[in-house]
N, CA, C and O atoms as a GROMACS GRO file, in nm:
protein
  384
    1MET      N    1  12.924  23.005   1.755
    1MET     CA    2  12.794  22.894   1.839
    1MET      C    3  12.726  22.992   1.844
    1MET      O    4  12.749  23.112   1.826
    2ILE      N    5  12.601  22.911   1.880
    2ILE     CA    6  12.492  22.976   1.837
    2ILE      C    7  12.468  23.089   1.986
    2ILE      O    8  12.495  23.209   1.976
    3ASN      N    9  12.428  23.044   2.082
    3ASN     CA   10  12.481  23.065   2.229
    3ASN      C   11  12.330  23.134   2.174
    3ASN      O   12  12.255  23.061   2.110
    4ALA      N   13  12.284  23.305   2.209
    4ALA     CA   14  12.133  23.374   2.185
    4ALA      C   15  12.070  23.310   2.072
    4ALA      O   16  11.956  23.264   2.067
    5ALA      N   17  12.148  23.311   1.994
    5ALA     CA   18  12.009  23.275   1.862
    5ALA      C   19  11.928  23.196   1.834
    5ALA      O   20  11.865  23.239   1.737
    6ILE      N   21  11.873  23.046   1.884
    6ILE     CA   22  11.791  23.005   1.880
    6ILE      C   23  11.741  22.990   1.976
    6ILE      O   24  11.752  22.884   2.038
    7LEU      N   25  11.635  23.146   2.042
    7LEU     CA   26  11.580  23.085   2.138
    7LEU      C   27  11.427  23.102   2.115
    7LEU      O   28  11.401  23.144   2.002
    8ARG      N   29  11.337  23.084   2.184
    8ARG     CA   30  11.225  23.064   2.121
    8ARG      C   31  11.149  23.106   2.291
    8ARG      O   32  11.187  23.062   2.399
    9PRO      N   33  11.034  23.203   2.263
    9PRO     CA   34  10.984  23.289   2.397
    9PRO      C   35  10.855  23.170   2.430
    9PRO      O   36  10.765  23.115   2.367
   10GLU      N   37  10.910  23.174   2.571
   10GLU     CA   38  10.802  23.105   2.669
   10GLU      C   39  10.632  23.054   2.604
   10GLU      O   40  10.565  22.955   2.634
   11ASN      N   41  10.609  23.142   2.530
   11ASN     CA   42  10.445  23.139   2.518
   11ASN      C   43  10.445  23.139   2.327
   11ASN      O   44  10.387  23.220   2.256
   12VAL      N   45  10.552  22.991   2.271
   12VAL     CA   46  10.518  23.011   2.147
   12VAL      C   47  10.390  22.840   2.195
   12VAL      O   48  10.397  22.743   2.269
   13ASP      N   49  10.268  22.910   2.075
   13ASP     CA   50  10.255  22.772   2.002
   13ASP      C   51  10.272  22.677   1.935
   13ASP      O   52  10.314  22.668   1.819
   14PRO      N   53  10.212  22.533   2.073
   14PRO     CA   54  10.228  22.437   2.046
   14PRO      C   55  10.307  22.375   1.902
   14PRO      O   56  10.416  22.319   1.890
   15LEU      N   57  10.234  22.399   1.834
   15LEU     CA   58  10.296  22.434   1.698
   15LEU      C   59  10.332  22.410   1.607
   15LEU      O   60  10.315  22.353   1.500
   16THR      N   61  10.394  22.472   1.672
   16THR     CA   62  10.559  22.588   1.617
   16THR      C   63  10.596  22.527   1.720
   16THR      O   64  10.528  22.427   1.697
   17ASP      N   65  10.677  22.490   1.873
   17ASP     CA   66  10.729  22.356   1.934
   17ASP      C   67  10.763  22.198   1.798
   17ASP      O   68  10.854  22.170   1.720
   18LEU      N   69  10.637  22.139   1.834
   18LEU     CA   70  10.668  22.074   1.709
   18LEU      C   71  10.742  22.045   1.593
   18LEU      O   72  10.809  21.946   1.565
   19TRP      N   73  10.704  22.222   1.484
   19TRP     CA   74  10.800  22.206   1.404
   19TRP      C   75  10.966  22.226   1.424
   19TRP      O   76  11.055  22.169   1.361
   20ALA      N   77  10.977  22.318   1.523
   20ALA     CA   78  11.130  22.298   1.545
   20ALA      C   79  11.231  22.183   1.583
   20ALA      O   80  11.348  22.161   1.552
   21SER      N   81  11.109  22.100   1.688
   21SER     CA   82  11.078  21.976   1.686
   21SER      C   83  11.155  21.930   1.633
   21SER      O   84  11.268  21.892   1.665
   22VAL      N   85  11.050  21.928   1.469
   22VAL     CA   86  11.130  21.830   1.349
   22VAL      C   87  11.322  21.888   1.248
   22VAL      O   88  11.405  21.842   1.170
   23ILE      N   89  11.299  21.981   1.310
   23ILE     CA   90  11.430  22.070   1.317
   23ILE      C   91  11.560  21.987   1.361
   23ILE      O   92  11.656  21.942   1.299
   24LEU      N   93  11.517  21.986   1.507
   24LEU     CA   94  11.645  21.875   1.582
   24LEU      C   95  11.592  21.781   1.571
   24LEU      O   96  11.629  21.735   1.679
   25ARG      N   97  11.507  21.673   1.513
   25ARG     CA   98  11.551  21.576   1.485
   25ARG      C   99  11.638  21.565   1.396
   25ARG      O  100  11.733  21.505   1.446
   26ALA      N  101  11.663  21.598   1.261
   26ALA     CA  102  11.666  21.620   1.153
   26ALA      C  103  11.896  21.693   1.244
   26ALA      O  104  12.006  21.638   1.228
   27VAL      N  105  11.871  21.785   1.303
   27VAL     CA  106  12.027  21.744   1.304
   27VAL      C  107  12.032  21.638   1.356
   27VAL      O  108  12.110  21.565   1.294
   28LEU      N  109  11.956  21.556   1.502
   28LEU     CA  110  11.997  21.456   1.591
   28LEU      C  111  12.017  21.367   1.392
   28LEU      O  112  12.124  21.355   1.334
   29ASP      N  113  11.899  21.329   1.344
   29ASP     CA  114  11.953  21.236   1.246
   29ASP      C  115  12.088  21.217   1.202
   29ASP      O  116  12.161  21.118   1.203
   30ALA      N  117  12.108  21.364   1.152
   30ALA     CA  118  12.211  21.389   1.082
   30ALA      C  119  12.321  21.369   1.144
   30ALA      O  120  12.396  21.306   1.069
   31HIS      N  121  12.404  21.407   1.318
   31HIS     CA  122  12.453  21.354   1.372
   31HIS      C  123  12.519  21.225   1.370
   31HIS      O  124  12.631  21.183   1.338
   32SER      N  125  12.407  21.174   1.418
   32SER     CA  126  12.400  21.045   1.400
   32SER      C  127  12.544  20.926   1.402
   32SER      O  128  12.558  20.876   1.291
   33THR      N  129  12.619  20.890   1.477
   33THR     CA  130  12.697  20.786   1.443
   33THR      C  131  12.695  20.577   1.460
   33THR      O  132  12.794  20.514   1.496
   34SER      N  133  12.577  20.520   1.428
   34SER     CA  134  12.547  20.471   1.365
   34SER      C  135  12.516  20.366   1.286
   34SER      O  136  12.411  20.369   1.221
   35GLU      N  137  12.601  20.260   1.279
   35GLU     CA  138  12.584  20.216   1.166
   35GLU      C  139  12.495  20.099   1.070
   35GLU      O  140  12.500  20.032   0.967
   36GLN      N  141  12.410  20.130   1.189
   36GLN     CA  142  12.319  20.046   1.128
   36GLN      C  143  12.231  20.068   0.981
   36GLN      O  144  12.215  20.185   0.947
   37ARG      N  145  12.188  19.988   0.917
   37ARG     CA  146  12.177  20.038   0.801
   37ARG      C  147  12.029  20.158   0.802
   37ARG      O  148  12.063  20.264   0.750
   38GLU      N  149  11.912  20.160   0.840
   38GLU     CA  150  11.764  20.202   0.885
   38GLU      C  151  11.888  20.360   0.920
   38GLU      O  152  11.893  20.459   0.846
   39GLU      N  153  11.987  20.338   1.067
   39GLU     CA  154  11.962  20.530   1.093
   39GLU      C  155  12.087  20.530   0.995
   39GLU      O  156  12.029  20.431   0.952
   40ARG      N  157  12.179  20.541   0.933
   40ARG     CA  158  12.297  20.537   0.816
   40ARG      C  159  12.198  20.649   0.704
   40ARG      O  160  12.220  20.764   0.666
   41HIS      N  161  12.041  20.519   0.663
   41HIS     CA  162  12.032  20.578   0.559
   41HIS      C  163  11.973  20.697   0.603
   41HIS      O  164  11.993  20.801   0.540
   42ALA      N  165  11.849  20.695   0.781
   42ALA     CA  166  11.825  20.828   0.846
   42ALA      C  167  11.897  20.969   0.751
   42ALA      O  168  11.856  21.052   0.670
   43ARG      N  169  12.054  20.926   0.833
   43ARG     CA  170  12.171  21.030   0.849
   43ARG      C  171  12.160  21.067   0.767
   43ARG      O  172  12.156  21.190   0.773
   44ARG      N  173  12.145  21.000   0.607
   44ARG     CA  174  12.180  21.066   0.463
   44ARG      C  175  12.111  21.189   0.510
   44ARG      O  176  12.120  21.293   0.575
   45ARG      N  177  11.983  21.054   0.384
   45ARG     CA  178  11.843  21.250   0.419
   45ARG      C  179  11.845  21.287   0.526
   45ARG      O  180  11.803  21.178   0.564
   46ALA      N  181  11.856  21.346   0.624
   46ALA     CA  182  11.859  21.436   0.746
   46ALA      C  183  11.996  21.573   0.636
   46ALA      O  184  11.969  21.679   0.578
   47ARG      N  185  12.039  21.550   0.641
   47ARG     CA  186  12.188  21.551   0.596
   47ARG      C  187  12.160  21.626   0.468
   47ARG      O  188  12.208  21.737   0.445
   48ILE      N  189  12.063  21.543   0.366
   48ILE     CA  190  12.028  21.658   0.256
   48ILE      C  191  11.962  21.710   0.235
   48ILE      O  192  11.945  21.785   0.139
   49TRP      N  193  11.866  21.673   0.370
   49TRP     CA  194  11.761  21.774   0.374
   49TRP      C  195  11.866  21.856   0.425
   49TRP      O  196  11.957  21.907   0.359
   50LEU      N  197  11.849  21.863   0.542
   50LEU     CA  198  11.940  21.984   0.600
   50LEU      C  199  12.024  22.092   0.541
   50LEU      O  200  12.047  22.201   0.594
   51GLU      N  201  12.079  22.042   0.397
   51GLU     CA  202  12.230  22.082   0.337
   51GLU      C  203  12.054  22.131   0.193
   51GLU      O  204  12.046  22.253   0.181
   52GLY      N  205  12.004  22.096   0.155
   52GLY     CA  206  11.899  22.197   0.078
   52GLY      C  207  11.852  22.262   0.031
   52GLY      O  208  11.881  22.367   0.089
   53ARG      N  209  11.750  22.296  -0.093
   53ARG     CA  210  11.651  22.450  -0.086
   53ARG      C  211  11.540  22.339  -0.036
   53ARG      O  212  11.517  22.423   0.051
   54THR      N  213  11.482  22.271  -0.018
   54THR     CA  214  11.317  22.236  -0.078
   54THR      C  215  11.237  22.329   0.017
   54THR      O  216  11.221  22.399   0.117
   55GLU      N  217  11.200  22.266  -0.107
   55GLU     CA  218  11.003  22.368  -0.028
   55GLU      C  219  10.958  22.341   0.063
   55GLU      O  220  10.892  22.415   0.135
   56ASP      N  221  11.000  22.159   0.089
   56ASP     CA  222  10.941  22.173   0.269
   56ASP      C  223  11.020  22.208   0.375
   56ASP      O  224  10.983  22.202   0.492
   57PHE      N  225  11.146  22.251   0.329
   57PHE     CA  226  11.243  22.241   0.451
   57PHE      C  227  11.174  22.397   0.475
   57PHE      O  228  11.115  22.443   0.573
   58ARG      N  229  11.212  22.465   0.325
   58ARG     CA  230  11.174  22.642   0.387
   58ARG      C  231  11.031  22.660   0.497
   58ARG      O  232  11.005  22.741   0.586
   59ILE      N  233  10.946  22.519   0.430
   59ILE     CA  234  10.761  22.507   0.521
   59ILE      C  235  10.831  22.483   0.608
   59ILE      O  236  10.891  22.585   0.644
   60VAL      N  237  10.859  22.385   0.671
   60VAL     CA  238  10.923  22.335   0.848
   60VAL      C  239  10.978  22.419   0.876
   60VAL      O  240  10.948  22.436   0.995
   61CYS      N  241  11.122  22.575   0.814
   61CYS     CA  242  11.157  22.669   0.979
   61CYS      C  243  11.070  22.731   0.938
   61CYS      O  244  11.110  22.845   0.964
   62ALA      N  245  10.908  22.752   0.856
   62ALA     CA  246  10.881  22.899   0.865
   62ALA      C  247  10.744  22.848   0.984
   62ALA      O  248  10.681  22.919   1.063
   63LEU      N  249  10.732  22.677   0.954
   63LEU     CA  250  10.640  22.728   1.097
   63LEU      C  251  10.694  22.682   1.195
   63LEU      O  252  10.609  22.659   1.282
   64ALA      N  253  10.806  22.654   1.229
   64ALA     CA  254  10.888  22.721   1.303
   64ALA      C  255  10.957  22.831   1.356
   64ALA      O  256  11.034  22.832   1.452
   65GLY      N  257  10.917  22.930   1.278
   65GLY     CA  258  10.951  23.032   1.298
   65GLY      C  259  11.085  23.047   1.255
   65GLY      O  260  11.108  23.153   1.197
   66PHE      N  261  11.131  23.009   1.261
   66PHE     CA  262  11.281  23.049   1.230
   66PHE      C  263  11.326  23.096   1.046
   66PHE      O  264  11.223  23.135   0.992
   67ASP      N  265  11.392  23.099   0.993
   67ASP     CA  266  11.446  23.188   0.879
   67ASP      C  267  11.531  23.068   0.830
   67ASP      O  268  11.625  23.023   0.896
   68PRO      N  269  11.481  23.005   0.678
   68PRO     CA  270  11.553  22.911   0.675
   68PRO      C  271  11.751  22.889   0.582
   68PRO      O  272  11.832  22.796   0.586
   69ASP      N  273  11.753  23.008   0.521
   69ASP     CA  274  11.922  23.050   0.556
   69ASP      C  275  11.983  23.009   0.704
   69ASP      O  276  12.058  22.918   0.741
   70PHE      N  277  11.928  23.098   0.759
   70PHE     CA  278  11.992  23.070   0.962
   70PHE      C  279  12.048  22.935   0.973
   70PHE      O  280  12.167  22.908   0.986
   71ILE      N  281  11.910  22.819   0.965
   71ILE     CA  282  11.909  22.751   1.034
   71ILE      C  283  12.013  22.738   0.879
   71ILE      O  284  12.117  22.797   0.905
   72ARG      N  285  12.017  22.691   0.756
   72ARG     CA  286  12.072  22.568   0.660
   72ARG      C  287  12.286  22.656   0.713
   72ARG      O  288  12.392  22.595   0.721
   73ASP      N  289  12.253  22.820   0.736
   73ASP     CA  290  12.427  22.828   0.718
   73ASP      C  291  12.482  22.786   0.840
   73ASP      O  292  12.597  22.741   0.843
   74GLY      N  293  12.401  22.798   0.959
   74GLY     CA  294  12.443  22.757   1.102
   74GLY      C  295  12.429  22.562   1.097
   74GLY      O  296  12.502  22.493   1.167
   75TRP      N  297  12.369  22.528   1.042
   75TRP     CA  298  12.394  22.333   0.975
   75TRP      C  299  12.579  22.422   0.939
   75TRP      O  300  12.658  22.486   1.009
   76ALA      N  301  12.576  22.388   0.832
   76ALA     CA  302  12.666  22.458   0.741
   76ALA      C  303  12.832  22.440   0.836
   76ALA      O  304  12.910  22.345   0.848
   77SER      N  305  12.831  22.587   0.894
   77SER     CA  306  12.918  22.653   0.974
   77SER      C  307  12.978  22.545   1.074
   77SER      O  308  13.098  22.524   1.093
   78GLY      N  309  12.848  22.469   1.147
   78GLY     CA  310  12.873  22.387   1.268
   78GLY      C  311  12.824  22.394   1.320
   78GLY      O  312  12.796  22.287   1.374
   79ARG      N  313  12.741  22.529   1.381
   79ARG     CA  314  12.727  22.588   1.481
   79ARG      C  315  12.547  22.576   1.544
   79ARG      O  316  12.459  22.650   1.587
   80ILE      N  317  12.561  22.493   1.527
   80ILE     CA  318  12.428  22.380   1.500
   80ILE      C  319  12.362  22.286   1.496
   80ILE      O  320  12.268  22.270   1.417
   81THR      N  321  12.430  22.152   1.644
   81THR     CA  322  12.516  22.029   1.635
   81THR      C  323  12.400  22.017   1.772
   81THR      O  324  12.386  22.107   1.855
   82PRO      N  325  12.361  21.949   1.773
   82PRO     CA  326  12.277  21.818   1.868
   82PRO      C  327  12.284  21.835   2.021
   82PRO      O  328  12.187  21.830   2.096
   83GLU      N  329  12.438  21.859   2.066
   83GLU     CA  330  12.513  21.933   2.207
   83GLU      C  331  12.419  22.068   2.241
   83GLU      O  332  12.342  22.094   2.333
   84ARG      N  333  12.464  22.143   2.115
   84ARG     CA  334  12.406  22.275   2.104
   84ARG      C  335  12.306  22.382   2.166
   84ARG      O  336  12.300  22.489   2.226
   85LEU      N  337  12.217  22.257   2.097
   85LEU     CA  338  12.035  22.278   2.077
   85LEU      C  339  12.008  22.140   2.200
   85LEU      O  340  12.066  22.035   2.229
   86THR      N  341  11.872  22.225   2.253
   86THR     CA  342  11.793  22.130   2.361
   86THR      C  343  11.620  22.166   2.327
   86THR      O  344  11.596  22.271   2.268
   87LEU      N  345  11.531  22.096   2.358
   87LEU     CA  346  11.459  22.177   2.367
   87LEU      C  347  11.394  22.140   2.516
   87LEU      O  348  11.372  22.029   2.563
   88LYS      N  349  11.371  22.276   2.576
   88LYS     CA  350  11.343  22.297   2.740
   88LYS      C  351  11.210  22.396   2.753
   88LYS      O  352  11.202  22.518   2.758
   89GLY      N  353  11.110  22.296   2.757
   89GLY     CA  354  11.015  22.316   2.750
   89GLY      C  355  10.924  22.365   2.648
   89GLY      O  356  10.885  22.293   2.556
   90ARG      N  357  10.890  22.483   2.661
   90ARG     CA  358  10.782  22.562   2.542
   90ARG      C  359  10.955  22.617   2.476
   90ARG      O  360  10.934  22.716   2.407
   91ARG      N  361  11.108  22.584   2.477
   91ARG     CA  362  11.229  22.720   2.402
   91ARG      C  363  11.274  22.591   2.358
   91ARG      O  364  11.257  22.483   2.416
   92MET      N  365  11.343  22.617   2.232
   92MET     CA  366  11.446  22.578   2.207
   92MET      C  367  11.559  22.689   2.197
   92MET      O  368  11.521  22.804   2.176
   93GLU      N  369  11.704  22.662   2.212
   93GLU     CA  370  11.774  22.700   2.294
   93GLU      C  371  11.902  22.633   2.268
   93GLU      O  372  11.911  22.512   2.288
   94SER      N  373  12.008  22.705   2.221
   94SER     CA  374  12.141  22.670   2.258
   94SER      C  375  12.204  22.623   2.432
   94SER      O  376  12.227  22.681   2.539
   95ALA      N  377  12.211  22.479   2.372
   95ALA     CA  378  12.271  22.455   2.531
   95ALA      C  379  12.430  22.546   2.561
   95ALA      O  380  12.455  22.582   2.676
   96ALA      N  381  12.485  22.562   2.500
   96ALA     CA  382  12.622  22.641   2.540
   96ALA      C  383  12.521  22.772   2.610
   96ALA      O  384  12.575  22.871   2.661
   0.00000   0.00000   0.00000
């Protein structure tokens, strides 16, 4: 369980929130259960992105203020899920 592992300070820059939203969107897409062709494709791309070690993944994590290994390992272990992550105001935090 992440619990307080992903907490954003109240005074986070809006651009940092934007990049955190990119990570959240990838997690949401990766957990999609839709069988529509476009959403299946988005699910596959999101899973590849979250599991990979691409430069763009590292850049997005850095811009969001996260360690890419923490995000990747949290995703792989099941600690990072849509149910456990929410965006509340200017904070990305665990819902648990």
